[in-house]
Every structure is written in structure tokens, then in C-alpha cells.
N, C-alpha and C positions, 0 to 999 in steps of 0.2 A: 495837740489838741486833749484838750479835758474836759469835765464834767461828765458826770453819768449818762445821763441821755443820750450827751452827742457822741460819746465812745459806743454805747451800746449799738447805736444807730451807724455809725460808721462799721464796726464789724459785721453787723446784718447786713450790711451795703454788701459789705467786701464777699461773706459767704453766698450770699444768697444771689449775687451776680454768675456763680461758675456754673455751667453747663459741661459736666464731665461723661453722660452717659449713664454713670450711675450714682446712685446717694452721694451726695458730698458727706465724707468721713471727717468729721471736724471733735479734735480733743481740745478740752478745756484741763490745762495742767497748772502746775503751780505746787510749794511746797504743803504739807498741812497745815490748816487753818487760814489758806489764801484766800477763801471766800469762792471756791469754784461752783459747788454746787448752787448758789444763788445766784450769783454771775449767769450760770447756766441756764437757769430756769427764765431770767429776766430775758437775755438774750433768745432764748425759744420763742417769747413771747413776740419781741421786735420782728424775728425772721416772717412768724407766720402771718404778722400784720404787713411785710410787703409781699406776701401771696404765696409764699413756700410751704408746703407740709411739712412738719419739724416732727423728729424722735428725738426723746430725752432719756439717756439712758444714766443711772449715776452708779459710781464704783459700788455700792452697799450692795449689789444684785452680782457684784463678780472677785466675792474673799475667797480664799480658799476657808475647809473646815478649820474651825477652831482649835483642833489637835496640831493641825501643820502649820497653821498659824503660830503657835507658840512653842512649837520642838525646839527654837534655837535657845532657849532661857539663858545660855550662857554669855550669847550678845545679842540684845533685844533689839538693838538698832539692824545690823546686819540680818537678822531673825525676819524681822519687819519689812523690811527691804526686797527680801526674798522670797516671802512665803505671805505676805498679806493678801495678794491679788493672785487671781489665777488668769495669768495673762495670756497663757495658749488660749483658755476659753477665748478672751475677749479678740485675741487674731483669728481661731476656729469657725466661732459661732457667731461673730459680728461682722469685723473688718473684712475680711476675705470674701464673704457671701456677698456683702456691699460694696465691695469693688469691683474693678474691670474682670468682665466675663462671670462675675458671680450670679446666682440664681436671686438675690435679695432676700432671703429667706434669714432671719437673724433670732437670736435669744434674745428675750428681754432682760434677763437674769437668767445666773445658774445656780444661786444660792439663798439662801433666805438667812438673813444675818441674825436675826431676833430667836429663829428654832437651831441656829445651826444643819440645816437641812438641805442636802443637795436636791435642787429641783428636777424634775422630770415634766415638764412642762412644754408643749407645742410651738412652735417658732412661726415668729409672725413674718408675713411679708412688706418690705417696704414697698414703699411708692417710687418710680424710678428718679423724682425730682425731688425727691425729701431731703434735708438738711439733718443729717445725725449728728447728735450733739454727744458728747460720753464726756461725764467730767472724773478725773481719776488722778488720784498722786503714780506718778513714775510710770506714766503712758508713752514715753519715749526712749522706754529699755530697750537695747538691744537692737534684734529684729522688727520690734515691734513698730518703732518710729518709721519703719519706711512703708508702711500701711496707713497712714493718717494723709488725708488731702490737706488739710490746714491743722494748723496746731495754736492755739490761743496760750500763752503763758503768764500766769498772774504774777506778776513781779512783787516780794512781799518783803518786809523787812522783820526779819527773822524773830527778831524780839517781840515785835507786834503781832506775826501771827502765833509764836506760843501764848501769848498773853490772853488771845482770841481762842484758842485751843481748851487751855487751863480753864480758861469761865465757863467753856461750853460745858466740857467733860466732867468736872470738878463732881456732879452729884452722883456720875457713874462710877465714877473711881476712885471714890472715897474721899473725896473732899480737896481743898485747894493744893495742902504741900505734895497730896499722893498724885494728884494731877501734874503738879509741875514737874515733880522726878519721872513720871509716865513720860509727859512728853521731851524732857531735856533727855533723856537715855534711850528710850525708844522711839515715838514719833517724828522728834526733830532731826534727833542723830542720822535716822533711818536717810529724813531728807539730805541731810549734808554730804552722805554717800552718794545719793543720785544727782547731785549739783557735781560732784566732784567727778562722778564718771561717766556722766552723759550730757554737761551743758547743755540742759534743755533750752535755757533760755535764748541760745546761738542759734539753734534750730530752728526754735518755732518761729511760724511767719507772721504771728502776732504777738507783739509784747507791749503788756499794761504795767504801769505803775499801781498798786492795786494796795498800798498801805493804808489810804484813805479811801474806803471803797466808795463813798458818797462826791470825791472829787479826785477818779483816776485821770491817768496821762494817758495816753497812747503815744506809746515809743516806735512801735512799729508797725506798718501795716504791708507785708508779704514783701520781699517774696519767699525768702529762706526755705526749710525742708528741701 
């Protein structure tokens, strides 16, 4: 199956059919630059249209503080892979409370990326039939992968993803050349570690070829995980 609307509708139907007795925890996975956040936003809209409440969380709210993220300057790829995201908080503040036996209280974010401040805000309460979408790189690392009900993996050519990221981040990273160096040495290099260590596409329940976002191809729709 191909065509963006058709693929979104197929995935939305797949997750909206699930009745697990707790919110459906859906991870939107893929390398940096795969288009995860845009896909998650559009998927949320389609799921809402078929009548399920949706909670969309994104990775910007679950970073470690800057000093933690930058502590391994000698190995920027490994440093980004291990220290960029607070995966323990994702597990303890989102996935476990929303899973079997949980109280459905979850954190919308634990960190503000712009100010680099740890957040101390009240938890929210999810509807029992909510579909929860969290887009994040590395979300199938280690024990975390057992806490998802569904994982959508956006499979993107690494050159394409890097070019997207360089264009997006050039102004923030000091220009095209600086951005490309950062992407090749830190961000995409960290993604290569993830792919080698976790094989996330093989574990995902949904796999979409997403090198051409307007013409994605649905390669797998369950079961995996």
C-alpha cells in the first residue's frame, strides 16, 4: 500500500481497533530526520477522526539536561545515543502508568528544551480508551521496548534523512557545513549504533518506507513486538 493518506488511514485503523483495557501505547520510531513528529501529528488527526481520543507526546519533552547530553564529548555518537533522552522517565512517567494495572496518570513532559529546565508539573490523566502517540528516536532501547503496545518504524534512507536534518538545523548549528558535521558525527552516527544494537525495524509492528514522505509505502502492518 502506498499514498500518504491511505497509509495513515491504514495505521490509524490498526491502532484504533485495539481494546486493551488501558490506553494504547504507540511509539513512532525511526532515525533522526525520518519525519516522526510530522507523521505522529497527522496520524493523531486521523485517529481522532475515527472516534478515539488521542494524546500526542514528543521527544522534546523528555531530554536530559544539557550537561548530561554533552558529557561524552570524546565520543559524540555514543554520547547522543546514551544521554540525549531520559528513557527512564519515559518508562516510569508515561508507559508504565498507562499500561496494564497503571493509574493512567502520565507526564506530558519532564524537561523544557529551550530553557534546559527540569519540569515539576502535575501529571495528567489519560482516558482509558486513549491512543497515546510518542515520537522519539531510540524508543526501542533495552527494556523500554517491552512497554509498547505498537511501534511504527519509519524506514528512511540515511543520506536522505541526513540531508533533511542538515537543512532543518543549519541556522541553529552555525551553517550548512557545521550542521552536516554534527549530523554525520553525532546524530546519524548515534542512529547507526541504535540500528546495529537493537534492530528496531525487525521488532516494530508497523514498518513504513518513508524516504519519500508524500508517497510512503506500508511494508508491514503487525504483528511483531
